[in-house]
ZAMARGU-4260 file (C-alpha; in steps of 0.2 Angstrom, whole numbers, plus 5000, padded with zeros to 4 digits):
<rodrens>
0) 5374/4832/5095 | 5363/4846/5090 | 5371/4862/5095 | 5364/4870/5111 | 5355/4853/5117
5) 5362/4842/5128 | 5355/4825/5126 | 5351/4817/5142 | 5348/4796/5146 | 5330/4801/5152
10) 5326/4808/5136 | 5330/4790/5127 | 5321/4781/5141 | 5306/4792/5139 | 5306/4790/5121
15) 5308/4770/5121 | 5293/4769/5136 | 5282/4779/5123 | 5286/4767/5109 | 5282/4752/5119
20) 5264/4757/5127 | 5252/4743/5129 | 5242/4740/5112 | 5227/4746/5120 | 5233/4762/5125
25) 5240/4763/5108 | 5222/4759/5099 | 5215/4772/5112 | 5227/4786/5106 | 5223/4783/5088
30) 5205/4782/5092 | 5207/4799/5102 | 5217/4807/5087 | 5203/4802/5074 | 5189/4808/5085
35) 5198/4824/5088 | 5200/4827/5069 | 5183/4821/5067 | 5177/4834/5079 | 5187/4846/5070
40) 5180/4842/5054 | 5162/4844/5060 | 5166/4860/5068 | 5172/4866/5052 | 5157/4860/5042
45) 5145/4867/5056 | 5155/4883/5054 | 5154/4884/5035 | 5136/4879/5034 | 5134/4894/5047
50) 5144/4906/5038 | 5133/4902/5023 | 5117/4903/5031 | 5122/4920/5038 | 5126/4926/5022
55) 5109/4919/5015 | 5101/4929/5029 | 5112/4944/5025 | 5108/4944/5006 | 5089/4942/5011
60) 5089/4955/5024 | 5098/4967/5010 | 5086/4963/4997 | 5071/4967/5009 | 5080/4984/5013
65) 5081/4987/4996 | 5064/4985/4991 | 5058/4995/5007 | 5070/5009/5003 | 5068/5009/4984
70) 5080/5009/4968 | 5093/5020/4978 | 5093/5005/4990 | 5094/5017/5005 | 5081/5020/5017
75) 5087/5038/5020 | 5089/5041/5001 | 5079/5054/4992 | 5061/5052/4993 | 5053/5044/4977
80) 5035/5036/4982 | 5019/5043/4975 | 5005/5041/4989 | 4988/5041/4981 | 4979/5039/4996
85) 4982/5054/5007 | 4970/5064/5016 | 4967/5082/5020 | 4953/5092/5027 | 4949/5110/5030
90) 4942/5117/5048 | 4925/5120/5042 | 4923/5102/5035 | 4932/5093/5051 | 4918/5103/5062
95) 4903/5097/5051 | 4909/5080/5049 | 4911/5080/5068 | 4894/5085/5071 | 4888/5072/5060
100) 4896/5060/5070 | 4912/5055/5061 | 4926/5053/5073 | 4942/5058/5063 | 4953/5065/5077
105) 4970/5062/5068 | 4963/5074/5053 | 4960/5088/5068 | 4972/5104/5064 | 4978/5094/5048
110) 4993/5105/5039 | 5005/5102/5024 | 5018/5103/5035 | 5013/5088/5045 | 5010/5078/5029
115) 5027/5083/5023 | 5036/5077/5039 | 5027/5059/5038 | 5030/5058/5020 | 5049/5062/5021
120) 5050/5048/5034 | 5043/5036/5023 | 5052/5040/5006 | 5036/5048/4999 | 5039/5061/4986
125) 5022/5066/4982 | 5006/5063/4990 | 4988/5065/4980 | 4977/5073/4993 | 4958/5071/4993
130) 4944/5072/5005 | 4939/5057/5015 | 4922/5052/5021 | 4907/5059/5025 | 4911/5070/5009
135) 4904/5088/5009 | 4886/5086/5007 | 4876/5089/5024 | 4859/5090/5016 | 4859/5106/5006
140) 4865/5106/4988 | 4870/5125/4988 | 4881/5123/5004 | 4888/5107/4997 | 4893/5116/4982
145) 4901/5130/4990 | 4911/5118/5002 | 4917/5108/4988 | 4924/5124/4980 | 4932/5130/4996
150) 4940/5113/4998 | 4947/5111/4980 | 4954/5129/4980 | 4962/5127/4997 | 4969/5110/4991
155) 4975/5118/4975 | 4985/5131/4985 | 4994/5117/4995 | 4999/5109/4979 | 5004/5126/4973
160) 5014/5132/4989 | 5023/5114/4990 | 5029/5112/4971 | 5032/5093/4968 | 5026/5086/4984
165) 5007/5087/4982 | 4994/5082/4968 | 4975/5083/4971 | 4960/5073/4968 | 4944/5085/4968
170) 4929/5083/4979 | 4911/5084/4972 | 4895/5089/4981 | 4886/5072/4976 | 4872/5067/4977
175) 4870/5082/4968 | 4874/5078/4951 | 4871/5095/4942 | 4882/5104/4955 | 4897/5090/4952
180) 4897/5092/4934 | 4899/5111/4935 | 4914/5106/4949 | 4921/5093/4938 | 4924/5107/4925
185) 4932/5120/4937 | 4943/5107/4945 | 4951/5098/4929 | 4951/5113/4917 | 4953/5128/4928
190) 4963/5121/4944 | 4971/5109/4933 | 4969/5094/4946 | 4975/5076/4944 | 4957/5068/4944
195) 4942/5065/4955 | 4938/5060/4971 | 4921/5052/4975 | 4913/5041/4989 | 4907/5024/4986
200) 4889/5027/4989 | 4877/5044/4993 | 4860/5042/5002 | 4861/5024/4998 | 4864/5025/4979
205) 4880/5016/4973 | 4890/5021/4958 | 4882/5010/4945 | 4864/5018/4950 | 4858/5026/4933
210) 4855/5042/4945 | 4874/5046/4941 | 4874/5042/4922 | 4877/5061/4917 | 4891/5062/4928
215) 4899/5044/4922 | 4896/5050/4904 | 4906/5066/4908 | 4921/5057/4917 | 4921/5044/4904
220) 4923/5057/4890 | 4937/5066/4900 | 4945/5049/4903 | 4946/5054/4921 | 4956/5045/4935
225) 4942/5042/4949 | 4949/5039/4965 | 4935/5031/4976 | 4935/5030/4995 | 4921/5020/5004
230) 4907/5029/5014 | 4899/5019/5028 | 4882/5018/5021 | 4877/5006/5036 | 4882/5018/5049
235) 4868/5029/5044 | 4855/5015/5045 | 4862/5008/5061 | 4869/5018/5075 | 4877/5002/5083
240) 4889/5003/5068 | 4896/5019/5071 | 4912/5015/5082 | 4928/5015/5075 | 4929/4996/5072
245) 4912/4994/5064 | 4916/5007/5053 | 4932/4999/5047 | 4923/4983/5042 | 4909/4992/5034
250) 4920/5002/5024 | 4927/4988/5014 | 4910/4980/5012 | 4903/4997/5004 | 4919/4998/4992
255) 4914/4980/4987 | 4895/4984/4984 | 4900/4999/4972 | 4911/4989/4963 | 4897/4975/4960
260) 4884/4990/4956 | 4897/4996/4943 | 4898/4977/4936 | 4880/4971/4937 | 4872/4988/4929
265) 4886/4987/4915 | 4892/5004/4918 | 4910/4999/4917 | 4907/4993/4898 | 4897/5008/4895
270) 4910/5020/4901 | 4927/5010/4899 | 4938/5025/4898 | 4935/5030/4917 | 4950/5023/4928
275) 4945/5019/4944 | 4957/5018/4958 | 4950/5007/4972 | 4954/5011/4992 | 4960/4998/5003
280) 4965/4985/4990 | 4947/4985/4983 | 4938/4981/4999 | 4933/4963/4999 | 4932/4961/4981
285) 4950/4950/4978 | 4942/4938/4991 | 4926/4933/4985 | 4926/4934/4967 | 4915/4919/4967
290) 4902/4928/4975 | 4904/4941/4961 | 4901/4929/4946 | 4882/4934/4942 | 4887/4951/4937
295) 4897/4943/4922 | 4880/4942/4914 | 4882/4960/4908 | 4900/4960/4905 | 4905/4952/4888
300) 4922/4949/4892 | 4919/4942/4908 | 4921/4946/4926 | 4939/4944/4930 | 4946/4955/4914
305) 4934/4969/4921 | 4941/4969/4939 | 4958/4968/4932 | 4955/4985/4921 | 4953/4993/4939
310) 4967/5000/4950 | 4969/4997/4967 | 4979/5005/4982 | 4989/4996/4994 | 4982/5004/5011
315) 4976/4991/5023 | 4981/4977/5010 | 4999/4973/5013 | 4997/4959/5027 | 5003/4942/5025
320) 4985/4935/5024 | 4978/4947/5011 | 4992/4949/4999 | 4991/4931/4992 | 4973/4934/4986
325) 4978/4953/4982 | 4992/4949/4971 | 4984/4936/4962 | 4970/4944/4956 | 4978/4961/4952
330) 4991/4965/4939 | 5007/4972/4946 | 5004/4987/4933 | 4987/4991/4942 | 4993/4992/4960
335) 4997/5008/4966 | 5007/5014/4983 | 4994/5021/4995 | 4993/5024/5015 | 4976/5033/5021
340) 4986/5044/5029 | 4983/5050/5043 | 4967/5039/5046 | 4974/5024/5052 | 4980/5013/5036
345) 4998/5014/5042 | 5013/5026/5038 | 5022/5025/5023 | 5036/5016/5031 | 5025/5003/5037
350) 5015/5000/5020 | 5032/4999/5011 | 5038/4986/5024 | 5023/4976/5022 | 5026/4975/5003
355) 5042/4969/5005 | 5040/4957/5018 | 5024/4949/5011 | 5022/4953/4992 | 5036/4943/4985
360) 5039/4957/4972 | 5054/4960/4961 | 5064/4977/4963 | 5056/4981/4946 | 5039/4978/4952
365) 5041/4987/4968 | 5047/5002/4958 | 5031/5002/4947 | 5021/4999/4963 | 5029/5013/4972
370) 5030/5027/4959 | 5029/5022/4940 | 5011/5015/4940 | 5004/5032/4947 | 5015/5041/4935
375) 5006/5032/4920 | 4989/5036/4928 | 4994/5054/4934 | 5008/5060/4920 | 5007/5079/4928
380) 5016/5072/4943 | 5032/5070/4934 | 5034/5089/4933
</rodrens>
């Protein structure tokens, strides 16, 4: 007898009855037990598979967040990106541009403080500011020279007043070549700017036109960095193209046309030391390379090597549809981070997310795009 337990006759009876169940009932019990074990195993396997999948998703999410945030791995970490495509204006220039029919409401009342606020939200340490279209020439050379000087000196003050937060590409009074040569000298030698900002065309003349040869020769001598923003040349010829949607389409076409102009005239081989940065991923160039094949006749090294010498910014070039061709053509070392702020290219955070989601870049490649490639071009930004 087990201590504390009184064995009853009914206990034996119940035990005996359980041992003498009908064979079918025994088989059913066995099957039930086996099924339960099987279900338990399947559940365990499903749990483990789910756990592994969750881990994989978490790892992917962590990698994406790290690529967006940068080398620190935190979206709230210290800003580090360099935005090479960031616009500013002056009240006078904004008024003249609006009168010409250029509608850029997000530039109205621009201040450095507004830019810095957006930069901080998107992890941008430094933005290289530049004047967008339509430039500073409104039909009078003397007025354009004065306005270019006003914009460049104002921008230089912005750079000085916010150490480390801004660089600048100087605006030129093109199509006035003589005035532009003087402004290049003043901007680079006196104001110590980082490079020159130009538009894709002026008065129907694209950058490969011999008219600009003296300017190109001087920029080549200086090994200048030249940031090119598109101009809507077609808008001047056709008033139906002046709305925002058509202007946006014509912009990328105008960039493509000016690149073709530089290639087909052999300008890129005559002046090989100019370091061009093309806005918006080079317009449509990465997607129509076969259409540019005719330009190779003037290019001893062929078309693709010349295209790969250029630099391209990421403004509006980070979607899942454009990124594969863009990345296929352009070496990672020649991609620079750019937003087109505040003109609708996307915030720095949006551009960073697009690159992380759609580019398939490694962390080292993202570091190069976000910062290091720009520093190679614009070493003064290191200080």
